[in-house]
N, C-alpha and C positions, 0 to 999 in steps of 0.2 A: 341232757337233751337242751337244743335250742329254744327259747322263747319266739313263740310267733308274735310279732308286733303286725297288727291290722290297721291299716288306717281307713277310718270312716270317712267317706266324703259327703254323706249325708245327702244335702239339697243346695250344698256350695259349687255344685256343678253349673248353676246358673243356666241349665238347659244349652250348654255350649259343648259340643263335641270335642273340639279341640282342647277346651280346658279339662274335660275328663280325662282326655289322653295325657294332659299335663301332670294331672294328679297321679296315674300310674308311674310315670317317670320319675316324679320327684319321691311317691314312697319307695320304687326301687332305689333310687339314690343313697336315701338315708337309712336303709338298712331294713326296711319292712319286708315281710313275708308276703304281704297279701293287701289288697284293697277291698272295701267292702261299699257297694252301693245299695240303694232304697228302691224298689219297684212298687210304686203305688199308684192309685187314682183317687183323688178326691171325693169322688162319687161313689166308689166303692169303700170307703176308710170312715167317713161319717154318716152318722144318720141323717135322712132328709132333713127332719124338723131342725137338727142343728145347723145344717147348709142352708135352710131357709131363713133363718133368723141372724147369722153371723158371715158378716161378710169378711170377717178375720181367718175365718175357716175355708171360705169358699176361694180368698186369695191365695191359699197353698196350691193351688192349681199349677201357679208359675214354679213350684218347686219339683213338679212331677220329672221322673227321668223317662225321656220316650226310650221305646223299647227298640226302636231303631238303632239306638247308640250300642246296644248289647254285643252286636257282632266286633264292632272296633275295639270296643272295651277290651273284651274277650282277647282278641287278637294280639293287643299293645302287651295285655297281662303276660300273656304266654312268649312273647319276644324278650321281655325284660325279666323272664323267671321268677314272677310272682304270681299268686293264686288271685282268684277273682270270686269273692264271696258277695252275695247280694241276698237282702231280706225281702222275701214277697209279702205284700201286705192284702193279697186277694187270692181266693184259689186257683183261678187261671193263671196267676202270674208264675206259680211252680213250673208248669209246662213251658211257658215262654221263656224261664230262665234255664230250663235242665240242658240244653244244648250247649250253652255258654260258661256255666259256673262251675267252679271246683267245691263250692261248700255252699250249703242253704243255711241262713241265719234267722233264727226267730227272735223277733222283739220282745221286751219284756210286757208291752201291752197286750200281745197277742197269746200270751202264754197259757190263758184259760181256753184257747181255740181248739180244740182237739182236732177239729177237721184239718186245720192247717199243720199242725203237728204230724199229724198221721201222714199226709200229703208229702211234707218234706221228707220225712223217713222212709218212705217207699220209694223213693229215686235210688236209693242206695248209695247217694253221696253223703259225705260226714255233714252233721248238723251242729251248728252253735245255738245254744240257748241262753237268752239273756234272762235274769230274774229279778230286775228292779221290781219293788214292791209287794213282791211275792212272799206268802209265809212258806215256811219250811214244810208243810204238807200239800201245799199246792205245787211245791217244785217236784215234791216226790210223786205226785200225780202226774205231771207233764212228764217228767223223766221214764216214768213208767208206760205212759201213752208212746213215747218214742220208741222206746227200746221193744216196746210190744209190737208195734209196726214194723221192724226189721233193722232200725240203725244199728250199724257195727262201730260207728266213730262218732261218738258224742262228745261235745266240750260244754261244761255249765260255766258261765259266766255269773259272779257275783257283780253286783252294782246297784247304784241308786239311781231313779229316774228323775231326779232333779236334776235339772240344767241350768247353771252349774251346781255341783255338788259339794256342799261345804267339808272340809278335810275332816273335821272332827264328826262328820256324819257318814264318812266312808264305810266304816265297820269292816276291816278287812279281815278281822278273825273270823267272819262268816265264810272266809273260803276253807278253812279246816272243817266248818259246820258242812258244808256241801261235799267236800272231799271225803268224808267218813260217814255219809248219810247212810244210815243202814236201809237195808232193803229186807224187807219181810219174805220169810222163807215161800211164801204163797205165788210170789212173781216168778219164780223157777227163773231168775236171771242171776248173772254174776254182776258185783257191784264195779261196773268198769266204764269209768267217763274221766276225762280230764276236767281241771277246774281254771278259770281265769278271771282275770279283771276286765271290766268295761269301764274305762276312766271319764269320768265327767267333771273332775276336780281340777284339772290343768296344773298338777302339782309334781313336780320331779319327785320329790320325797315319798309320794303316794304311790307312784308307778315301783319305784326302788324299792319299797317295803313289800309291797305286793308282790314282786318276782322275789326277792331276798330272803324274806322273811316267812311269807305264806306261800310261797311255790306257785305262784300262777303260769302256767305253762303256755298260756294266752294272753296279750293284754291287746285290748281294742282302745283305740281311741280316736275322737273327731278332729280331723285335719282341715284346715282353709291352707290357701296358698299364698294369699297377701291380704287379706282381712278384707276382701270383697265380696265373700262368699254369704249367701243368703242368711245364712244361720251364725256367722261369726257374732254377730251383735250380741247373742245371747250371752256368751261367756264361757263357752263350754269347749272351745274348739282351738287345739294347737295350731300355731304355725310351724313350718319347717325347721326354721331356726332355732324354735324353742324345743322342740322334742328331739331331734339329730342328736344332741350330745347325751340324750338320755338313753336312747336306744343303742348308743357307741359306748356307754359306758357299760352297758350290760353284756354286749358282744365281746369287748375287751376281756369282761370276766370269764365269758363261757371258753374263751381260749384258754384259761387256767384249769379248765375241767380235767383233761386228761382222759385216759381209758381207765383208770381206777386199778392198774396192776401195781403192785408195790415191789418195784425194782429200782436201781441207780437211771436216772435219766441222763441223757447225753452230756450236757454239761457238769455234771458231778461225778463222771465216771473215773476221772483222772485223780479224784481224791479217795477212789474206793481204797487203794493198796497202802495208802498213809494214815490208814486208821490205827488205833491203840492195840498193839499185839496182846492177846490174851494171856500168853505164858509170863511175859515179865512187864506188861503194863506200860511199856514203852511204844512211842511212835516211831516208824512207821511198822507195818508188818514185819516178821523177821524176814522173809524171802525177797520183802521190797528193798530192805536195808543191804542184804547180800547182793543184789542187782545194782543198787544204787552205788555200793562201793567199788566194785567192779568197773563200773561204767565211768567212775570220777577217777578212777585209778588212771585208767588207759587216757583219760583225757589229759592227764597231768604229763603224760610221757613227754 
């Protein structure tokens, strides 16, 4: 199964629609399966007392994605053959996104907010859940809430919500914990979800290990185009030239997977007849020898 790489544009769009569309184009060109945006309103994100006393938090209004951009982004994603995912950060955003997105993403900070989990699940669209900062019991409760609300296609992402994340705190082994998370019989649901990695390390080694050793089926990463995005300075964003070789390595490896049927492949079929004959232990098979001798006798005439 091909790994889905999803490029998170964060607030690196700089509220510029043409730049948003460029993110879609670049993501498609470097081999991504989709892009992800964030739909939030600062006055619906932080408590009034925080905004009243923190100019830093009020300044994040400049990071908001205009709702008016959604149709154009969705259209460009469809034209480029990639998925459009988005994270709603207020309940009404679910309805605003519904006509445009292929996937709903729930951020780690919202994992405890059952109302949002239910609203996303009830759309009938795939849901991706990030689990940074969460305990296993909190993840179980969120998964139960999403499944109970009717989600049929859930992906649970392990991550750290540190931006950036130190490599030695990636804890990739937690992917296996999430993948085998037991469901109590009282839930009456099958254990059925994919697991993936949401990267904040900007380390090729971490992404490769997440995919090759811990079987992440989805890799989300933060992308900037040129180092001028609002969130690039934090240090958790990849540039296209950094992430493209990593994606290409995975894509090249996926070409080797095949169909799993154990039989001679086209490039080795010519050698099948030249195996050791089980009767006398000599190469090639006896029938091949007879045909070969006859052919070469005729060639020598």
